[in-house]
VEXFITI-88875 format. One record per residue (C-alpha): residue number from 1; residue in three letters; x, y, z. Coordinates in nm, 4 decimals. Layout:
<pts>
pt pos: NUM | code: ALA | east: X | north: Y | up: Z
...
</pts>
This chain:
<pts>
pt pos: 1 | code: MET | east: 12.8062 | north: 6.8483 | up: 10.3831
pt pos: 2 | code: ASN | east: 12.8996 | north: 7.2010 | up: 10.3613
pt pos: 3 | code: SER | east: 12.7137 | north: 7.2412 | up: 10.0297
pt pos: 4 | code: GLU | east: 12.4103 | north: 7.0783 | up: 10.1746
pt pos: 5 | code: LEU | east: 12.4295 | north: 7.3401 | up: 10.4624
pt pos: 6 | code: VAL | east: 12.4787 | north: 7.6178 | up: 10.2074
pt pos: 7 | code: GLU | east: 12.1796 | north: 7.5069 | up: 10.0070
pt pos: 8 | code: GLU | east: 11.9747 | north: 7.4752 | up: 10.3075
pt pos: 9 | code: ILE | east: 12.0530 | north: 7.8335 | up: 10.4210
pt pos: 10 | code: GLU | east: 11.9592 | north: 7.9468 | up: 10.0686
pt pos: 11 | code: VAL | east: 11.6211 | north: 7.7660 | up: 10.0854
pt pos: 12 | code: LEU | east: 11.5826 | north: 7.9306 | up: 10.4216
pt pos: 13 | code: GLN | east: 11.6684 | north: 8.2656 | up: 10.3046
pt pos: 14 | code: ARG | east: 11.4193 | north: 8.2530 | up: 10.0313
pt pos: 15 | code: SER | east: 11.1516 | north: 8.1540 | up: 10.2354
pt pos: 16 | code: VAL | east: 11.2060 | north: 8.4317 | up: 10.4933
pt pos: 17 | code: LYS | east: 11.2222 | north: 8.6788 | up: 10.1879
pt pos: 18 | code: ALA | east: 10.9058 | north: 8.5483 | up: 10.0734
pt pos: 19 | code: LEU | east: 10.7335 | north: 8.5619 | up: 10.4190
pt pos: 20 | code: LEU | east: 10.8718 | north: 8.9095 | up: 10.4542
pt pos: 21 | code: GLU | east: 10.7118 | north: 9.0103 | up: 10.1294
pt pos: 22 | code: ARG | east: 10.3861 | north: 8.8455 | up: 10.2029
pt pos: 23 | code: GLN | east: 10.3791 | north: 9.0241 | up: 10.5371
pt pos: 24 | code: GLU | east: 10.4301 | north: 9.3778 | up: 10.3731
pt pos: 25 | code: GLN | east: 10.1361 | north: 9.2829 | up: 10.1488
pt pos: 26 | code: HIS | east: 9.9371 | north: 9.2096 | up: 10.4547
pt pos: 27 | code: ALA | east: 10.0329 | north: 9.5139 | up: 10.5992
pt pos: 28 | code: GLN | east: 9.9674 | north: 9.7216 | up: 10.2967
pt pos: 29 | code: ALA | east: 9.6114 | north: 9.5433 | up: 10.2952
pt pos: 30 | code: GLN | east: 9.5274 | north: 9.5789 | up: 10.6519
pt pos: 31 | code: GLY | east: 9.5936 | north: 9.9781 | up: 10.6298
pt pos: 32 | code: LEU | east: 9.3479 | north: 9.9833 | up: 10.3229
pt pos: 33 | code: LEU | east: 9.0946 | north: 9.7833 | up: 10.5398
pt pos: 34 | code: VAL | east: 9.1258 | north: 10.0181 | up: 10.8408
pt pos: 35 | code: LYS | east: 9.0866 | north: 10.3273 | up: 10.6257
pt pos: 36 | code: ARG | east: 8.7752 | north: 10.1677 | up: 10.4578
pt pos: 37 | code: VAL | east: 8.6387 | north: 10.1067 | up: 10.8252
pt pos: 38 | code: ARG | east: 8.6775 | north: 10.4381 | up: 10.9145
pt pos: 39 | code: GLU | east: 8.5082 | north: 10.5773 | up: 10.6044
pt pos: 40 | code: LEU | east: 8.2137 | north: 10.3172 | up: 10.6517
pt pos: 41 | code: GLU | east: 8.2068 | north: 10.4433 | up: 11.0358
pt pos: 42 | code: ALA | east: 8.1881 | north: 10.8001 | up: 10.9278
pt pos: 43 | code: GLU | east: 7.9043 | north: 10.7347 | up: 10.6858
pt pos: 44 | code: CYS | east: 7.6959 | north: 10.5347 | up: 10.9557
pt pos: 45 | code: LYS | east: 7.7323 | north: 10.8362 | up: 11.1480
pt pos: 46 | code: GLN | east: 7.5827 | north: 11.0378 | up: 10.8720
pt pos: 47 | code: LYS | east: 7.3417 | north: 10.8104 | up: 10.8019
pt pos: 48 | code: ASP | east: 7.2236 | north: 10.7897 | up: 11.1736
pt pos: 49 | code: GLU | east: 7.1824 | north: 11.1711 | up: 11.1938
pt pos: 50 | code: GLU | east: 6.9739 | north: 11.1567 | up: 10.8782
pt pos: 51 | code: ILE | east: 6.7534 | north: 10.9078 | up: 11.0098
pt pos: 52 | code: LEU | east: 6.7013 | north: 11.1086 | up: 11.3112
pt pos: 53 | code: SER | east: 6.6273 | north: 11.4277 | up: 11.0856
pt pos: 54 | code: LEU | east: 6.3790 | north: 11.2258 | up: 10.9058
pt pos: 55 | code: ARG | east: 6.2199 | north: 11.0838 | up: 11.2150
pt pos: 56 | code: THR | east: 6.1425 | north: 11.4373 | up: 11.3425
pt pos: 57 | code: GLN | east: 6.0385 | north: 11.5733 | up: 11.0003
pt pos: 58 | code: LEU | east: 5.8231 | north: 11.2582 | up: 11.0123
pt pos: 59 | code: SER | east: 5.6671 | north: 11.3367 | up: 11.3507
pt pos: 60 | code: LEU | east: 5.6213 | north: 11.7201 | up: 11.2509
pt pos: 61 | code: ASP | east: 5.4333 | north: 11.6262 | up: 10.9439
pt pos: 62 | code: SER | east: 5.2178 | north: 11.3820 | up: 11.1188
pt pos: 63 | code: ALA | east: 5.1396 | north: 11.6543 | up: 11.3577
pt pos: 64 | code: ALA | east: 5.0737 | north: 11.9120 | up: 11.0581
pt pos: 65 | code: ALA | east: 4.8462 | north: 11.6505 | up: 10.9009
pt pos: 66 | code: SER | east: 4.6474 | north: 11.6032 | up: 11.2265
pt pos: 67 | code: LEU | east: 4.5814 | north: 11.9805 | up: 11.2484
pt pos: 68 | code: GLY | east: 4.4519 | north: 11.9892 | up: 10.8749
pt pos: 69 | code: PRO | east: 4.1051 | north: 12.0840 | up: 10.7973
pt pos: 70 | code: ASP | east: 3.9908 | north: 11.7420 | up: 10.7383
pt pos: 71 | code: SER | east: 4.1601 | north: 11.6192 | up: 11.0828
pt pos: 72 | code: GLN | east: 4.0037 | north: 11.3071 | up: 11.2591
pt pos: 73 | code: ASP | east: 4.2656 | north: 11.3117 | up: 11.5522
pt pos: 74 | code: SER | east: 4.3726 | north: 11.6711 | up: 11.6566
pt pos: 75 | code: LYS | east: 4.3929 | north: 11.5312 | up: 12.0277
pt pos: 76 | code: GLU | east: 4.6976 | north: 11.3233 | up: 11.9158
pt pos: 77 | code: ALA | east: 4.8592 | north: 11.6339 | up: 11.7449
pt pos: 78 | code: LYS | east: 4.8054 | north: 11.8293 | up: 12.0621
pt pos: 79 | code: LEU | east: 4.9572 | north: 11.5971 | up: 12.2871
pt pos: 80 | code: LEU | east: 5.2355 | north: 11.5634 | up: 12.0583
pt pos: 81 | code: ILE | east: 5.3097 | north: 11.9255 | up: 12.0140
pt pos: 82 | code: SER | east: 5.2913 | north: 11.9438 | up: 12.4024
pt pos: 83 | code: GLN | east: 5.5319 | north: 11.6955 | up: 12.4392
pt pos: 84 | code: TYR | east: 5.7725 | north: 11.9087 | up: 12.1916
pt pos: 85 | code: VAL | east: 5.6928 | north: 12.2020 | up: 12.4044
pt pos: 86 | code: ARG | east: 5.8187 | north: 12.0188 | up: 12.7144
pt pos: 87 | code: GLU | east: 6.1161 | north: 11.8936 | up: 12.5581
pt pos: 88 | code: ILE | east: 6.2089 | north: 12.2371 | up: 12.4432
pt pos: 89 | code: ASP | east: 6.1549 | north: 12.3758 | up: 12.7849
pt pos: 90 | code: SER | east: 6.3747 | north: 12.1229 | up: 12.9383
pt pos: 91 | code: ILE | east: 6.6500 | north: 12.1964 | up: 12.6854
pt pos: 92 | code: ILE | east: 6.6198 | north: 12.5650 | up: 12.7564
pt pos: 93 | code: ALA | east: 6.6415 | north: 12.5171 | up: 13.1363
pt pos: 94 | code: LEU | east: 6.9573 | north: 12.2899 | up: 13.0649
pt pos: 95 | code: LEU | east: 7.1185 | north: 12.5731 | up: 12.8903
pt pos: 96 | code: ARG | east: 7.0246 | north: 12.8308 | up: 13.1565
pt pos: 97 | code: MET | east: 7.2519 | north: 12.6383 | up: 13.4107
</pts>
């Protein structure tokens, strides 16, 4: 009877040790995944900023093309420029507060 209990205890000890090792491996993997998520979030933020910059540049390019010598729709360009001027004026007003 005693030998059976000793054997069961040894089996349980090995099982607990194996579980602890697996838990440590999972903790390390989780740490790596958290680090990767942070890297990806930073990359997404950078890409969002690039997209915003490219959209602004596209709008400016469209305005410049509309004002070219063979312009078909300079009215649209004037409206776009007016919109930018209003936005700039509102930002200046906010900065003066």
